[in-house]
C-alpha positions, 0 to 999 in steps of 0.5 A: 052325139046323135046321128044325122039324117040325110037331109041333116047332113046336107045341111050341116055339110053346107053349114061347116063348108061356109062356117055357118049361115042363114037359112037362105044361103044353105037353100042356095047351096044345097044340091037338087032337089032343093027342099022348101024353105020351111022344110029346111027351117025345120031340119035347121032347128032340129040340128039345133036342138041336137046340139049341132048348130047354135042360133044367133039373131040378126035383125029379123032372121037367125044365122046359124053356126056349127058347134060340131066340127066336120072331123068330129062328126066324121070320126064318130060315124065312120067308127060306127059304120065300121063296127056295124058292117065290117066287124070293127075291122078297118082291114075288112073295109079296105078289102071290100072296096079292094074286091068291088074295084073301087080302090086301086093298087096304086091307091092302096100303095098310097095308103101303105106309105101314109100309114108308114109315114105316120108311124115315124112321126 
């Protein structure tokens, strides 16, 4: 699974949320600044070439459908991120956010509760 560029990720986020769509529909859902239609069309064709999308011809246009699940992409690249920036330690990741005050003690307690409940299953 190849890493996506920011513009590719933004397009995929829309397609994952919508379950697929036409380029015009993706364009309408993208945040500002919205790229030109032709730029988005190239981005979507790149996503198809990389194996993230499948194109289905409907009339004179194509509808694109995700072939990779959002969750699968997130798992793959979150693991890479943790490996690259936190020496493959999720503890260091959480510690970083705690030190930067991006996560509260209450949120950490909630994470601990989720971990403990997960062990019971």
